[in-house]
N, C-alpha and C positions, 0 to 999 in steps of 0.2 A: 454876269452869274445869273442863276432867275432865284429869283426867291421860294424857298421853303413856303404855303402854309398851311397848316391845321388842317382845312379842308384833305389837302396833298395827302396830310399823314395819317390823315381816316379815312379813306380810300385805299389805303397800302394796308390799315391794317385790316379792314372789311374784308378785302380782298383773302390774304394770308388767313383771313378765321375763316371762312368758308370752306378755303383749300383741306386747312387741317383738318377741319367736321368735318370734308368730305372723303379724307385721307390722302388728297391729292398731294403731292408730292415736291411738284417740278409743273408748272403749269408754263404748256404753249406758248413761244412770242408770234404770228402768224408774220409773211415778211413782207408783209405791207404794213404792219405797225413797230417795223423795228425801224430804227433811227441811223442815218450817217453821223454820222461826227457834227456835231454843231448843227445838223438841219430838228426843222420840226418831224415829228412825224406824221405817216403819211397818210393822211384821207381826203376820200373824195365829197370837194363839196359844191363840185359842179352842176347845173339845175340839165337833170333830163326829163327833153317832155316829147307829147308824140303819143300818137297810138301803140309805137315799136318798146318805151319806156319802158313796161313793165305786164307782162301776162298772166294768165291766169291759170291752175295749173289742179283740174283732180287728182287728187293720187289716192281712188279707189271710194266704192260711191255705197250708199241705206239701198238696199229696193224698198219698191215700191208692194212689189206683188210675190209673195201674198205682203199682205199689209202689215206694215211694222210701228209699233209702239212704244218709244222708247218711251214717252214721262210717268210720272215725277223726272225720272235720276237716273232711268236702269242700264249708264253705263251700255258699254260696249256688245249686242245680246252674242250668241252662239248662232249663230243663221251667219249665210251666205253673205260675202261682201261683193262688190263687182268689184274684181280684182282687173280697172285699168286705168290705166293718163289717158285724162282727156282733156284736149286733146291732146291725143300721140308725139303730133312733134309743134312743140309754142316755138312759134317767132319773136324774140327779141333785137333790140339793135346792142352794139357794144359798151357797159358802160349802166344795161339798163340789169330789173332782173327779174326773178317770177315767182309770186307764192302758190306757194305747195298748199291744198288746201283737204288737208288725210280724214277720210274717212273710214274708221276702223284700227286693227293693227300692223301697218304698215309702215316700213321705216327705207328713206331715204338714199339715195348712194348715190352722187354723182361723180361719171368718168371724165377725162380730159378730152381735149378736141381728136376723131380718128378711133377711141373706143369705143369696137363691134360689141354686141350680146353675149357673144360666139369667147370674147376674148377675159369673157368671167369666171374664176378659177373658185368654181361653187363649193370645191371639198374646203375651202379655207373658211370657217364654222364657228362661231362665239355658242356653243353648245350648255347651254343651261337645263333645268329639273322643269316636267310642268310645263311647256311653249316649247315654239318650236325654235329650232334654230336660225339664225342670223351671220347671213353671211359678211364677213368679213376681209375678204379684198381690198389691198391697199394698191394696187400696179394700177399705177396711170388715178385715182383715185384724188376728187381733187372737193370733195366736200360728205359724212357723213353726216346726219342726220339724228334725231335725239333717241334717246333708246325708249321703243315704243311700250318696254314692259314696265320700266318707270312712269315715262312723263304720259300722261291725258292722251287718249289713241289717238279720238278729233281734236283738232290742232291746226295752226299754220303755222311752216316754214318758210323764209320765205332768202331766198338766194342772189347773191349778185353776181354776175357776168361780165369782168374787164372787158375781156377776147375776143374775138372770132373766134367762130367756129363752129362742130354742130357736137355736143356734148352727149350723151349718152346717161339717163335716169334712170336705175333700177328698184324694186320693191328688195331691200336685205331681205327680206321673208325668206325662206327658205322653198318654203313648200307655191308661194305665192311670184318666189323667180323661177320655182320649172311650169308655171303653167305660163310662161311668157311675160310676167309684169312688169315692163318697160315701156320707153318711150325717151323722145329727143330735146333738146330745145335747141334750137336754130339762132345763134346768134351770127346781126348781121352785122360787117363793117360799120363808119359814125358816116362813110360816104358811100353804099353796096346799096342798089336797086335792090329794093322785096322781090 
Protein backbone atom coordinates (compact mmCIF):
# COMPACT_ATOMS: atom_id res chain seq x y z
CA UNK A 1 0.00 0.00 0.00
CA UNK A 2 1.37 3.42 -0.96
CA UNK A 3 2.19 5.88 1.79
CA UNK A 4 0.16 9.11 1.83
CA UNK A 5 2.40 12.10 2.32
CA UNK A 6 1.62 15.54 3.70
CA UNK A 7 2.29 16.94 0.21
CA UNK A 8 -0.37 14.62 -1.29
CA UNK A 9 -2.91 15.79 1.29
CA UNK A 10 -2.11 19.46 0.62
CA UNK A 11 -2.53 18.97 -3.14
CA UNK A 12 -5.97 17.43 -2.66
CA UNK A 13 -6.99 20.13 -0.17
CA UNK A 14 -5.77 22.88 -2.50
CA UNK A 15 -7.68 21.49 -5.48
CA UNK A 16 -10.81 21.15 -3.34
CA UNK A 17 -10.48 24.71 -2.06
CA UNK A 18 -10.07 26.04 -5.58
CA UNK A 19 -13.07 24.07 -6.80
CA UNK A 20 -15.19 25.29 -3.87
CA UNK A 21 -14.11 28.89 -4.49
CA UNK A 22 -15.18 28.58 -8.12
CA UNK A 23 -18.46 26.92 -7.17
CA UNK A 24 -17.52 23.60 -8.80
CA UNK A 25 -19.16 20.59 -7.18
CA UNK A 26 -17.62 17.75 -9.17
CA UNK A 27 -14.42 17.96 -11.16
CA UNK A 28 -14.53 15.65 -14.19
CA UNK A 29 -11.63 13.22 -14.49
CA UNK A 30 -10.41 12.68 -18.05
CA UNK A 31 -10.39 9.06 -19.28
CA UNK A 32 -6.61 9.21 -19.69
CA UNK A 33 -6.17 10.12 -16.01
CA UNK A 34 -8.29 7.28 -14.64
CA UNK A 35 -6.22 4.38 -13.39
CA UNK A 36 -7.32 0.78 -13.74
CA UNK A 37 -7.35 -1.23 -10.57
CA UNK A 38 -3.74 -1.72 -9.51
CA UNK A 39 -2.34 0.38 -12.39
CA UNK A 40 -0.52 3.67 -12.20
CA UNK A 41 -2.35 6.67 -13.74
CA UNK A 42 -1.73 6.95 -17.48
CA UNK A 43 0.66 9.68 -18.62
CA UNK A 44 2.55 9.97 -21.86
CA UNK A 45 6.20 10.45 -21.01
CA UNK A 46 7.54 9.32 -24.39
CA UNK A 47 9.88 11.54 -26.36
CA UNK A 48 8.21 13.16 -29.37
CA UNK A 49 10.72 14.68 -31.77
CA UNK A 50 11.02 15.90 -35.32
CA UNK A 51 9.37 18.56 -37.44
CA UNK A 52 5.87 17.09 -37.02
CA UNK A 53 6.00 16.81 -33.22
CA UNK A 54 4.48 20.26 -32.83
CA UNK A 55 2.73 22.91 -34.92
CA UNK A 56 1.77 26.53 -34.34
CA UNK A 57 -1.54 28.01 -35.47
CA UNK A 58 -2.36 31.71 -35.31
CA UNK A 59 -5.96 31.85 -34.10
CA UNK A 60 -6.92 35.37 -35.14
CA UNK A 61 -4.47 38.22 -35.66
CA UNK A 62 -4.24 41.95 -35.09
CA UNK A 63 -4.22 44.12 -38.23
CA UNK A 64 -1.47 46.56 -39.18
CA UNK A 65 -3.45 48.56 -41.74
CA UNK A 66 -4.56 50.98 -40.44
CA UNK A 67 -1.68 51.11 -37.92
CA UNK A 68 -2.55 49.69 -34.50
CA UNK A 69 -0.97 50.94 -31.26
CA UNK A 70 -1.76 48.80 -28.21
CA UNK A 71 0.94 50.33 -26.00
CA UNK A 72 1.15 50.54 -22.99
CA UNK A 73 -1.54 47.90 -22.42
CA UNK A 74 -4.76 48.84 -24.09
CA UNK A 75 -5.94 45.25 -24.13
CA UNK A 76 -8.04 44.21 -27.08
CA UNK A 77 -9.18 47.25 -29.04
CA UNK A 78 -12.62 47.38 -30.58
CA UNK A 79 -11.17 47.07 -34.06
CA UNK A 80 -11.69 44.40 -36.67
CA UNK A 81 -9.53 41.35 -36.05
CA UNK A 82 -8.37 38.90 -38.70
CA UNK A 83 -10.77 36.00 -38.22
CA UNK A 84 -8.57 33.26 -39.66
CA UNK A 85 -6.64 30.18 -38.60
CA UNK A 86 -3.17 30.39 -40.11
CA UNK A 87 -2.23 27.90 -41.44
CA UNK A 88 -5.69 26.66 -42.42
CA UNK A 89 -4.50 23.06 -41.97
CA UNK A 90 -1.73 22.27 -39.49
CA UNK A 91 0.03 18.92 -39.74
CA UNK A 92 1.53 16.88 -36.90
CA UNK A 93 2.17 13.24 -36.01
CA UNK A 94 0.00 11.29 -33.59
CA UNK A 95 1.23 12.08 -30.09
CA UNK A 96 2.13 15.65 -31.04
CA UNK A 97 0.58 18.96 -30.07
CA UNK A 98 -0.61 22.23 -31.56
CA UNK A 99 0.08 25.64 -30.02
CA UNK A 100 -2.93 27.81 -30.72
CA UNK A 101 -1.75 31.40 -30.37
CA UNK A 102 -4.92 33.41 -29.85
CA UNK A 103 -5.06 37.05 -30.83
CA UNK A 104 -8.37 38.65 -29.92
CA UNK A 105 -11.77 37.58 -28.63
CA UNK A 106 -11.83 33.98 -29.87
CA UNK A 107 -12.91 30.62 -28.45
CA UNK A 108 -11.25 27.37 -29.54
CA UNK A 109 -13.46 24.35 -30.13
CA UNK A 110 -11.92 21.13 -31.55
CA UNK A 111 -14.11 18.37 -32.99
CA UNK A 112 -13.28 14.71 -33.56
CA UNK A 113 -11.97 13.15 -36.77
CA UNK A 114 -14.39 13.44 -39.67
CA UNK A 115 -16.53 16.27 -38.26
CA UNK A 116 -17.40 18.81 -40.96
CA UNK A 117 -17.97 22.55 -40.57
CA UNK A 118 -21.60 22.00 -41.64
CA UNK A 119 -22.08 19.44 -38.80
CA UNK A 120 -21.80 22.13 -36.10
CA UNK A 121 -25.06 23.11 -34.40
CA UNK A 122 -24.74 26.88 -34.25
CA UNK A 123 -28.07 27.16 -32.39
CA UNK A 124 -26.61 25.52 -29.28
CA UNK A 125 -25.40 28.71 -27.55
CA UNK A 126 -24.24 30.28 -24.32
CA UNK A 127 -25.80 33.75 -24.36
CA UNK A 128 -24.61 36.40 -21.93
CA UNK A 129 -25.35 40.12 -21.80
CA UNK A 130 -23.04 42.59 -23.58
CA UNK A 131 -21.03 40.00 -25.55
CA UNK A 132 -21.31 37.71 -28.56
CA UNK A 133 -22.86 34.28 -27.93
CA UNK A 134 -20.57 31.23 -27.73
CA UNK A 135 -21.32 27.94 -29.50
CA UNK A 136 -21.75 25.09 -27.01
CA UNK A 137 -22.34 22.16 -29.40
CA UNK A 138 -20.74 19.21 -27.58
CA UNK A 139 -21.53 16.60 -30.27
CA UNK A 140 -18.14 15.08 -31.23
CA UNK A 141 -16.32 17.92 -29.44
CA UNK A 142 -12.98 16.75 -27.99
CA UNK A 143 -11.65 20.08 -26.69
CA UNK A 144 -13.24 23.33 -25.54
CA UNK A 145 -10.88 26.19 -24.76
CA UNK A 146 -10.89 28.82 -22.05
CA UNK A 147 -13.73 31.31 -21.73
CA UNK A 148 -12.61 34.38 -23.71
CA UNK A 149 -14.72 36.64 -21.51
CA UNK A 150 -12.87 35.58 -18.35
CA UNK A 151 -9.30 34.94 -19.52
CA UNK A 152 -6.95 37.27 -21.44
CA UNK A 153 -7.84 37.53 -25.09
CA UNK A 154 -4.21 37.19 -26.17
CA UNK A 155 -3.08 33.80 -24.88
CA UNK A 156 -1.76 30.39 -25.91
CA UNK A 157 -3.60 27.09 -25.57
CA UNK A 158 -1.66 23.88 -26.29
CA UNK A 159 -3.72 20.87 -27.42
CA UNK A 160 -2.39 17.29 -27.58
CA UNK A 161 -3.58 14.93 -30.36
CA UNK A 162 -3.10 11.26 -29.56
CA UNK A 163 -4.74 9.57 -32.54
CA UNK A 164 -4.52 10.05 -36.32
CA UNK A 165 -7.23 11.85 -38.27
CA UNK A 166 -8.38 15.23 -39.55
CA UNK A 167 -9.80 17.33 -36.73
CA UNK A 168 -12.04 20.37 -37.24
CA UNK A 169 -11.10 23.49 -35.26
CA UNK A 170 -13.57 26.39 -35.09
CA UNK A 171 -13.96 29.69 -33.34
CA UNK A 172 -16.94 29.29 -31.04
CA UNK A 173 -17.74 33.02 -31.04
CA UNK A 174 -20.96 32.92 -33.08
CA UNK A 175 -20.30 35.87 -35.45
CA UNK A 176 -16.78 34.54 -36.15
CA UNK A 177 -18.14 31.06 -36.86
CA UNK A 178 -20.74 32.61 -39.17
CA UNK A 179 -17.84 34.37 -40.98
CA UNK A 180 -16.30 30.90 -41.56
CA UNK A 181 -13.51 31.06 -38.96
CA UNK A 182 -12.25 27.47 -38.92
CA UNK A 183 -9.40 25.21 -39.93
CA UNK A 184 -8.11 21.68 -39.45
CA UNK A 185 -5.41 19.72 -37.66
CA UNK A 186 -4.25 16.76 -39.72
CA UNK A 187 -2.69 14.13 -37.48
CA UNK A 188 -0.58 11.53 -39.25
CA UNK A 189 -0.11 8.02 -37.94
CA UNK A 190 3.31 7.17 -36.49
CA UNK A 191 4.41 5.43 -39.70
CA UNK A 192 2.33 7.42 -42.21
CA UNK A 193 4.24 9.35 -44.90
CA UNK A 194 3.74 13.10 -45.19
